N, C-alpha and C positions, 0 to 999 in steps of 0.2 A: 700636365694637361688634365689628368684625372682629378687632381685636387681642385683645380679651377672649376671643373664641371660640377663636382660635389658642392663647392661653395655657391655655385649658381643656383642649385636646388634650394639652398638655404636663403640666399639673398634675392632670389628671383631670376627668371629667365623668360625668353620669348620664343614662341614657335612662329617662324615667318615663312612666307613664300616669295620666291623671286622669279619673275617672268621676263625673258628676253633672249636675244640670240647669242649673248656672250656670257652665259651663266658659268661655264667652265673657267673663263678668265676671272670672273668675280671671285670664285672659290680660291683660285691660285693667289690672287692679290691678298685675300684675307689671311691665308696661311703665311705669305711672305711678310705681312705686317703683324704676324703672331696674334691674330684674332681667332679665338677658339670657336669653332663651329662643330656641331656633332649631330648625330641622327640625320645624316643627309639622305634624302629620298628624292629620286627623280621620277616625276609623274609623266611628263611629256618631254619632248626634245627641247622645248624652250621654257620649261617650268620645273623648279625644284623646291623642296621644303627642307628646312634645317632649324636647329636651335642655336640661339646665341644668348650671351649674358646681357642684362639690361644696359650696362654701361657701354657695351659694344654696338648698340643699335645705330647711333648717330654715325659711327665710323663706317658701318656697312652700308648705311643709306647713301653716304657720299660716294662710296665705291660703286654702288648701283647706278648712281647718276652718271658717273664717268663711263660705265659700260653700257649706258643706255638701257638699263633694266628697270623694271618696276618692282618695288618691294612692298610687302603688305604684312601687317601683324595679324596672325591667325588666332593665337591664344596667348594668354599671360598666365604663367605658372610660378609656383614657389610660395614661400611663407608670407612675404609682404602682401601679395595679392589675396591670399587666403584670409589674412587678418583684415584687410580692407573690405573684403566681401562681407564678413560677418560683423563688421563695425556697425552696419546699418540694422543689424538684427539684435538689438540690445536685449529684448525679451528672451530670445533664444539663449543668449549667453548667460543671462541671469538664471534662467531655468536650468541650464547645464551646470552652472556653479552650485546651485542649490542641490541638484541631484548628486553631484560629486560629494558635497558635504554630508548629505543624508546617507549615502553609501558608506562613507568613511565612518560615520557615527554608528550606523547599524552593524558594522563589522565587529563591534564590541559585544553584541548580544547574540543569543541563541534564538533563531527564528524557525527552526524545524527540529523535531525529535524523531529520529528514524529507529524503529525497534526491529531487530533481526533475531528471530528465534530459530536456533539450529535444529536440523532434522525435521523442520515443519511441524514441530509440536507446539500447540497453542498453550499459552499460560493465561488463565482467566484473570481479567481485571488488572493485568500487569501495567497497562498504559496509565491507569488511574493511580496505581501505587507509585509509579515513577514520578508522576506529577506531584503527588502528595509529599514525596521525599525531597522535592525542591528542584527537580529538573523539568522545566516547562518553557514554552516559548515566551520571549520577552525578558528573560533573566540575563543579567550581566555575566559574561563568561568568567570574569575575575572573581565572582561570588560563588561559583560552582565548585564544590569540593566533591570530586568524583568518589573518593574513598568513603566519605561520610554517607553519600547517597547509597552506594553499594552496601555498606554495613547496615543501614536502616532497612533496606529491602530484604537483605538476607536474614535479618533478625525476625522480620514479620512473616516471611514465607519459608517453608521447608521443601518447596518443590523446585528450587533453583540450585543446580549443581555448580554453575559458574556464571559470573556476570562481569562484563567489562564496558566501560564508557570511554569514547574517544571524541574529542572536540575537533572538528575540521571546518574551518571557515565559520559560517553561522549555523552549521549543522552538528547536532549531537547524535552520534551513532551508538546505540545501546545494543550490545550483543549478549544473548542469553542462551544457556544450555539447561534444558529441563532435567531435573534429577530423576533417575530411575527409581521406581518403587522398590524399597528394600524388603527383602524377605523377612518374615516374622522371626525375631530372635526368641528361641524357646528357652525359657527359664525353668530348668528342671525342678527348682525349689518352689515354684508357684503352681499350686494344684488348681486344675480347672477341668470342666466338662466341655464337650463340644455339643452345642445346641443348634437346632435348625434355624436358619434365618429366612426360610421361605416355606410355603405350603407345597407339598408334592408327594410323590409315591417313590419310595426307595427302590432303586434298580441295582445298586451295588454298594457294599459297605465293607471296609477293611480297617479294622482297629489295629493300628500300629502300636499304640500304647494306651491302655485303658480297657474297658469292657463294653462291648457293643450292647446298646439298649434297644435296638430295632433290628429288623431283618428285612430282606428283599420282599417287596410287595406291601409293606406297611405304609399307611397314609400318615403323614406327619404335618403338624402345623408349626408356625413360627414359634420358637421358644421351647419346643419339645427336645428332650435330651436324646442325642443320637449315640454318643459314646460317653460312658461314665468315666470320671476321673479317679477311678480306683480299680485295683486288681486284688483278687483273692487267691492265695496259694495254700496248698495243703499244710505246709509247715510255717509259712510266714503270716498266715491270716490275711486280713484286709489291710492294704497299704494304699495310700493316696498317691496319685501321679498327675503329671501334666498330660492330659489326654491328647493323642495324636491319631490321625487316620484319614482315610479318603472315603468320602461319601458322595455317591452320585444319585440324583433323583430326577424324576420326570416332573417338571414344573409347567405351569400354564401362564400364558400371556394372553389377555383378552382385551379387545377394543370394540367399541360399538359406535354406531352412527345411525341417526334418523334422517331419511331423505324424503322431503315432500314431493309429491308427484307434480304439483304446480308451484313454481317458485320464480323469483326474480333473480337473475344473475347479472353480474357486472362483467363487461367485456371491453377491451380496448378497441377503438375504432381505427387506430393507425394515425390519427391526426395529432400533431404535437405543436406546442408553442415553446419557444426558447427565449429566455431573457438573461441578462448578465448583471452582475453587481461587483463592485470592487470592495475588498476588505483590507483595511489598513490596520494591522494589529487587531484590536477588537472593535474598531469602528467600521461600520458597513455603509457603503454608498450604493443605493439602488439606481441603476441607469433607467431612464424612463422607458416604459414599455406599454403602459396602459392596463386596464382591467381585462382579465381573461375573458375571451368570448365563449369559452366552454361552460356549460351548465354543471357538468360533473367531470372531475378530473383527479388524477393522482399526480403528486409533485415529487420530483427527484432532484436533489441538489448534488453537484459535483464541484469540489473545491480544488483548485490547482494553485500551488504556491509558486511565485515567480522566483527564479534563481538565475544568476548571471553565469556562474560556473557550476561544476558538478556538486560542490559542497558549500556554495555561497548563496544562501537564500536571503531574500528581502522580506521585510514585514508586510508584504503586499500579496494578496491572493485574488484570483479571478474566480468568481463563483458563477457557474452555469446552472440555471434553473430550468428544468424541463417539465412542462405540463402535458400529461398524456390524457387525451379525452377518453372518458368512460361512458358507455351507454348501458342502460339497464333494459334488459330484454326479458320478456316473459317466456319461461321454458316449461314445457310439459313433458314428463317422462312416462313411459310405460312402466309397469311393475318390474319387468325384467331389466329395463334400462336403469332404473333406480337401484336395483340389487347389484348389478354389475359395477355401477359407478361407486357405490359404497364399498363393495368388496375390494376394488382396485385401490381406493384411497386408504382403506384400513390396512391392507397388506403392505403398502408403501410405508406407513407409519410403523408397523411392527418390524419390518425389515431394517429400518433405521435403528430401532431400539435393541435388536438382538445382534450381538457382535459376531458370534460363530454360527453362520447359517447352516453349516454341516450338521449341527446338533439338533436341528429341527426334525422331529420324527413324525409329526402328524399335523394336519390343519383341519380344524372343524369350523364349518360355516353354518350358522342358523339365521333364518330370515322369518320375519313376522309381518304379515300384511295388515295394515290398519286402514281406517277411512281417511284417504288422502295422503297417507305416509307409508313408508316401509322401514322397519327396524332391522338392522343387520348386525350380527355379532360374529366376529372372527376370532378364533382361539388357536394359538400355536402351542403345541406340546414340544417342549425342549428338554434335552438331557443336559443337566448342569451339575457342577460340583457345589454342594451346599454345606453349610456349617460354619459356626464361628465360636471362638473361645469364650467361656463364661466362668469367671473365677468362683471357686468353691468357698463359700463363707461358712465357717464353723460356728 
């Protein structure tokens, strides 16, 4: 019975309704004549629904006539009816066929390069280097030599500790581990001084190897010798060494800004316009939207690549373009407002530049009022380790 039902799904079956006073008798006759009926549902005392095979309909119709029942076809299901339904939709079938062919062909290419950098450490210009090495969208997977690409990038860059490339579907997954900065290897046979790489005031100096050339409180400029690469002994005389030591100094970071008291500022109004375009590989189709009604606006583009599965990308992208309306307003500041505005902005810039905030020992702020403007200078005094090696040339 179950085999017959399964074949009915393939070759087609009917959902019918039978209405009459002898519907139970009709079902019994069908079973006695070995006519397969399934999914029997009784809606009312005199009406039932069930499924039958196509070839059994005429037999059931004769039984319905004998039992004085009325039979009606409610639905036609199965593969034959599905094919017949879409036979009239030739354009749809052609489009579906073309789509299947395109998907099959596109599966041989890489349409997305996903770069994962371990520990959240960014590697500058790595995406461009990977593309230059030969891994980019639109390349045949069969022509990608992952080992060769890895070797090219490793030879060009010394900031990568490990690199791996995995091809999944039409997605190329690049995993990177940034190399930790190696401590300086001290060559005892290379004589050198330690010189200042910044201007500052010495707050601590400890010559581990060599002779200190400055003391606490001395002002030094970039290039001044801090620790000489030589030592003098009572019996050994002067001998040259590779200078080593720890030097801490108070250095200064200064930023300035001029703020006009009367100025024009750009602000977003909150009004936006959105338009879309389709990108097929490198060919872009702009969907009609018309000219922007905004006089002044900023434009932001977001590109989303279409994928069927997690790692199966298509060479098609949907680009969403958002125009944000900008209005220019006249702004007038008091002298104090201009000062506070500049100080806040300058402190934010300096905070981003200085890594160790705990080493900031002082902040100096100087302001100068001019006709129509205010000049503001913010200076941070920071304790830092300074000094770099400079080879002694004889």
